[in-house]
C-alpha positions in Angstrom: 78.5 94.1 65.7 77.0 90.6 65.4 79.1 87.9 66.2 79.2 83.6 65.4 79.3 81.1 68.0 79.9 77.7 66.5 80.4 74.6 69.1 82.6 72.7 67.2 83.1 68.8 66.7 80.0 67.8 64.1 80.1 66.2 61.1 78.3 68.1 58.3 75.8 65.8 56.2 73.0 66.2 53.8 72.2 68.6 50.7 72.8 72.1 50.5 71.5 74.5 47.9 74.2 77.4 46.2 73.6 80.2 46.0 73.6 82.8 42.6 77.0 84.3 42.3 77.5 87.4 44.2 80.3 88.3 41.7 78.1 87.6 38.7 75.2 89.6 39.7 76.8 93.0 40.7 78.1 93.5 37.0 75.4 92.4 35.7 72.9 94.6 37.6 75.4 97.5 36.7 74.8 96.6 33.0 71.5 96.6 33.0 71.8 100.7 32.9 72.7 100.1 29.0 68.9 99.3 28.3 66.0 101.6 28.8 62.8 99.4 30.2 62.5 96.7 33.0 64.9 93.8 33.4 64.6 90.8 35.5 67.3 88.9 37.3 66.3 85.6 38.8 68.8 83.3 41.3 70.4 86.6 42.8 71.4 86.3 46.7 70.2 88.0 49.0 73.4 89.7 50.3 74.7 93.4 51.6 76.8 93.8 48.5 73.5 93.3 46.8 71.6 95.7 48.6 74.5 98.3 47.9 74.8 98.1 44.3 70.0 98.5 44.5 70.9 101.4 46.2 73.6 102.7 43.8 71.0 102.2 41.1 68.4 104.0 42.6 70.6 107.0 42.9 71.2 107.1 39.5 67.2 107.3 38.9 66.5 103.4 38.1 63.5 101.9 40.0 64.9 98.6 41.7 62.5 96.2 43.7 64.1 93.2 45.3 61.8 90.4 45.9 63.4 86.9 47.4 65.7 85.6 45.0 65.1 88.2 42.2 66.0 91.8 41.4 63.6 93.8 39.0 65.2 96.7 37.7 63.5 99.5 35.6 65.2 101.6 33.8 63.1 104.8 32.2 65.9 107.1 32.1 69.1 108.1 34.2 68.6 111.0 35.9 72.3 111.0 38.0 75.7 110.3 36.5 77.3 110.3 39.8 78.7 107.2 42.1 79.4 109.1 45.5 81.9 108.3 48.1 78.6 107.2 50.8 78.0 104.4 48.4 81.4 103.4 46.9 83.0 103.3 50.5 80.8 100.3 51.0 81.8 98.1 48.1 84.6 98.6 46.0 82.7 97.0 43.2 80.4 100.2 42.6 83.2 101.1 40.1 81.4 98.6 37.8 79.0 101.4 37.0 81.7 103.4 35.2 81.5 102.2 31.7 77.6 101.8 31.8 77.6 105.4 32.6 80.0 106.4 30.1 78.6 104.7 27.3 75.2 105.9 28.1 75.9 109.1 29.5 79.0 109.9 28.1 80.4 111.6 31.4 80.9 109.6 34.4 82.0 110.8 37.8 82.7 107.9 40.5 84.8 108.3 43.7 87.8 106.3 43.9 87.4 103.1 45.5 91.2 103.2 46.8 92.1 99.7 48.7 90.4 97.5 51.0 91.6 95.3 54.1 93.0 92.9 51.3 95.3 95.5 49.7 94.8 98.0 47.4 93.2 97.5 43.9 93.7 100.4 41.8 91.5 101.1 38.7 94.3 102.1 36.3 93.6 99.7 34.0 89.8 100.7 33.6 90.7 104.5 33.1 93.5 103.4 30.2 91.0 101.5 28.7 88.6 104.2 28.7 91.4 106.6 27.5 92.2 104.1 24.6 88.4 104.5 23.6 88.4 108.1 23.2 87.8 109.0 26.8 89.3 112.0 28.9 90.1 111.3 32.4 90.8 113.7 35.1 91.2 113.1 39.5 89.1 115.5 41.4 88.9 115.3 44.9 88.6 111.8 45.2 86.8 111.2 42.5 87.9 110.2 38.7 85.3 112.3 35.8 85.0 110.4 32.6 83.8 112.4 29.4 83.5 110.0 26.1 84.8 112.3 23.2 82.4 113.9 21.0 80.2 111.4 18.4 80.4 108.9 21.5 83.6 106.0 22.5 85.4 104.8 19.7 86.4 101.1 19.3 89.9 100.5 20.6 92.4 97.6 21.1 93.1 97.6 24.1 95.9 95.6 26.3 95.8 95.3 29.6 98.6 95.0 31.4 96.9 92.5 34.1 93.8 90.5 33.5 91.5 92.4 36.0 87.9 91.3 36.1 86.6 94.4 37.5 88.8 96.2 34.3 87.3 93.6 31.8 84.0 93.9 32.8 83.7 97.6 32.7 85.2 97.8 29.2 83.0 95.2 28.2 80.1 97.3 29.0 81.9 100.5 27.6 82.6 98.9 24.3 79.3 97.3 23.7 77.8 101.1 22.6 81.4 102.1 21.5 81.5 103.1 16.9 83.4 100.3 15.8 85.4 97.0 17.2 87.2 96.7 20.4 89.8 94.1 21.0 90.4 93.2 25.0 94.0 91.3 25.0 95.0 89.7 27.9 91.5 89.2 29.1 89.9 87.8 32.4 88.7 84.8 32.1 86.9 84.6 35.2 83.1 82.2 34.8 81.8 85.7 35.7 83.4 87.8 33.2 81.3 84.8 30.9 78.1 85.4 32.8 78.5 89.2 31.8 79.5 88.5 28.6 76.4 86.4 28.0 73.7 88.6 29.3 75.1 91.3 27.3 74.7 89.1 24.2 71.2 88.6 25.3 70.5 92.1 25.3 71.6 92.5 22.0 75.8 93.1 22.1 78.1 91.3 19.7 80.9 89.7 21.8 83.1 86.8 21.0 86.0 84.9 22.8 84.4 86.0 26.8 86.3 83.1 28.4 89.4 83.3 26.5 92.2 86.2 27.3 91.2 87.8 24.1 87.5 89.3 24.0 86.0 91.2 20.5 83.3 93.6 20.8 81.6 94.6 17.5 79.3 98.3 18.2 77.3 100.2 18.6 74.8 97.6 19.8 70.9 98.2 20.2 70.4 96.7 23.4 66.8 95.6 25.1 66.1 94.5 28.6 65.9 90.9 29.6 65.2 88.3 31.7 67.8 86.2 33.3 69.0 83.8 35.7 72.3 83.7 37.2 75.1 81.2 37.4 75.6 79.7 41.1 78.1 81.1 43.0 81.5 79.0 42.6 83.5 80.1 45.8 80.4 79.5 48.1 80.5 76.3 46.4 84.3 75.5 47.4 83.5 76.8 51.0 81.2 74.4 51.5 83.4 71.4 50.0 86.3 72.6 52.2 83.9 72.7 55.5 82.5 69.2 54.3 86.1 67.7 54.4 87.3 69.5 57.5 84.5 68.2 59.4 84.9 64.5 58.5 81.3 64.8 56.3 79.5 64.3 53.7 77.4 66.8 51.7 75.3 67.3 48.3 75.6 70.3 46.7 72.6 71.4 44.6 73.2 74.0 41.6 76.8 73.8 41.2 78.9 74.6 38.4 82.0 72.0 38.8 83.5 72.8 35.9 84.0 76.4 37.3 86.0 74.5 40.3 88.3 72.9 38.7 91.6 74.1 40.1 89.7 73.9 43.8 88.9 70.2 43.1 91.8 69.0 42.0 93.8 70.3 45.0 91.2 68.6 47.1 91.9 65.3 45.6 95.2 65.8 45.8 94.7 66.3 49.7 92.7 63.0 50.0 88.9 64.2 49.3 86.3 62.8 47.5 84.4 64.5 45.3 82.0 63.1 42.5 79.1 64.4 40.1 75.5 62.9 41.2 73.7 63.9 38.3 72.8 67.5 38.3 74.6 67.9 42.0 78.1 67.3 43.7 78.7 64.5 46.3 82.0 65.5 48.2 83.1 63.6 51.5 86.5 63.4 53.7 88.1 63.7 56.4 91.7 64.7 58.3 94.3 64.3 58.3 94.8 65.5 54.4 97.5 65.1 52.2 99.8 68.0 52.3 99.7 70.6 49.5 101.5 73.2 47.4 99.5 75.7 45.9 100.0 79.3 44.1 96.8 81.4 44.0 96.6 82.4 40.1 94.1 84.0 37.8 91.1 81.8 36.5 91.5 78.8 35.2 94.2 78.9 38.4 93.6 78.6 41.7 91.1 81.1 43.4 92.6 83.7 45.5 89.1 83.8 47.0 89.5 80.1 48.5 92.9 80.6 49.8 91.8 81.2 53.3 89.3 78.5 53.5 91.8 76.0 51.9 94.7 77.0 54.5 91.9 75.3 57.2 92.6 72.0 55.3 96.1 72.6 55.2 96.1 72.9 59.1 94.9 69.7 59.4 97.3 68.1 57.2 99.1 65.2 57.9 102.7 67.1 57.2 103.7 70.2 56.0 101.8 72.5 53.0 102.6 76.2 51.4 100.5 78.8 49.9 101.7 81.2 48.0 99.6 84.5 47.2 100.0 86.2 44.3 96.7 88.4 43.6 96.9 90.5 46.7 99.8 91.7 48.8 97.8 91.6 52.1 95.9 88.9 52.2 97.2 86.7 55.3 95.5 88.4 58.0 93.5 85.2 58.8 96.7 83.5 60.0 97.1 84.7 63.2 93.3 84.1 64.1 94.0 80.9 62.6 97.1 80.2 64.9 95.3 81.2 68.1 93.1 78.1 67.4 96.2 76.1 67.3 97.4 76.0 63.8 101.0 76.0 63.2 101.3 78.7 60.2 104.3 81.1 59.7 104.6 83.4 56.8 107.1 84.9 55.1 106.1 87.3 52.5 103.6 86.3 50.5 104.3 82.7 51.0 102.7 81.0 54.1 104.0 77.5 55.4 101.4 75.1 57.6 102.9 72.5 59.6 99.7 70.4 60.1 98.2 69.7 63.5 96.0 67.0 64.9 93.1 69.2 65.9 92.2 72.9 66.1 90.9 74.4 69.2 87.5 76.5 69.5 88.7 80.2 70.4 87.4 83.8 70.4 88.8 85.0 67.0 88.1 88.3 64.9 87.1 88.7 61.0 89.2 90.8 59.0 87.6 90.6 55.2 85.2 88.3 53.4 86.6 85.6 53.0 89.0 85.6 56.5 85.3 85.4 57.5 84.2 81.9 55.9 88.3 80.3 56.9 87.1 80.8 60.7 83.6 79.5 60.7 85.2 76.2 58.6 87.6 76.2 61.1 85.4 76.6 64.0 82.9 73.8 62.4 86.4 71.7 63.0 87.6 72.7 66.4 87.0 71.1 69.6 84.6 73.3 71.7 83.4 76.8 71.1 84.5 79.2 68.6 83.1 83.3 68.8 83.9 84.7 65.2 83.4 88.6 65.8 82.7 91.3 63.4 81.0 88.9 61.1 79.9 91.6 58.9 82.1 90.6 56.4 80.1 87.2 55.9 77.1 89.0 55.1 78.6 90.5 51.6 79.3 87.3 50.4 77.5 84.2 51.9 73.4 83.6 51.8 71.9 83.0 55.0 75.0 80.7 55.7 74.3 79.8 59.5 71.2 78.2 57.8 72.6 76.5 55.8 75.5 74.9 57.8 72.8 74.4 60.6 70.5 72.3 57.9 74.0 70.2 58.1 74.2 69.2 61.4 76.3 72.3 62.3 75.7 73.8 65.7 76.4 77.1 64.8 73.9 80.4 65.8 74.4 84.3 65.8 74.3 86.6 68.2 73.5 90.3 67.3 75.3 92.9 68.6 78.3 92.5 71.1 78.5 90.2 73.3 
């Protein structure tokens, strides 16, 4: 497995382009199943998860062509309705084909994604919503089989028990071809949900309320293929904001939508980081020690769980005691032990981590456990004295496009070592 080696102590300076959003691209690519013809999606990041989704679409009978910065989908008729375990096990977001397949073909067979390193993420809400629309669901040897009723799915009033992002996206995709009106209450409000709604509307769907907790979809709609440019990745942008501050640097982020980062930007400013708009770009500058923070993760527009690990590095370089409460996933603190190996002082009690700031971090060999933990360890390595080796960095390739190249262009001493050291 590859490793990333970082010789820390260099501040980051310069301009960095922010790639298209992975978490917007995945449901949008799956939504292309709803319309026959050629769709072109631009500003798509070159990531492992994108390649996995492309492989899944090809398995379903769709022609997919990936070129630098774009994915072209030619849907001339689906030939399969099953998302097999071999693909779903690589990426839980593969479950996003469920809604489009049931809507288009009247049936879907999708391997259960199960849990992952950061905790279980069941799809009960997806299935309850589809059942409310008339579908019949069964569990068979690790697969869920979903069948639409005779005449297709029917609009329904659905109240989600929790504002699940993928559940909201799956049900939106199913509802656009359902007969009648569907209302999703307690819907997820994330920018990625709004981006999917924009794409579906551009395809011909009738959707109102995306970005609020009540989304209404009037169906059925006649959907057509489209061309669309994907919105910037807010989590990649946030990761670079934290990295700039932790290294005592100043960087200019190009392409970022600052309004998608309200909770993170507010926290960074409380810590003493300067963040300003510069035309279409954002400039961030900071330097340890940082003011202590009290943060609790929450669904959007609250503080994103996907930035929890990264900002914990900043807390570790604070002047005083900070606290982080993780309310979304039950097992998303695995980076704590690795940060402590680098000299951080973090104590975990259940879902709350108490961080006592230290003067400096020290380079060490550490192990990445998931995507965002990988990012936090890279940030820690950039800020630390000496050399840090981050092992098992295949996680990072799922969510950050060319991160070594981008950081290197900002002045970091970072390299990838292929295979085992």
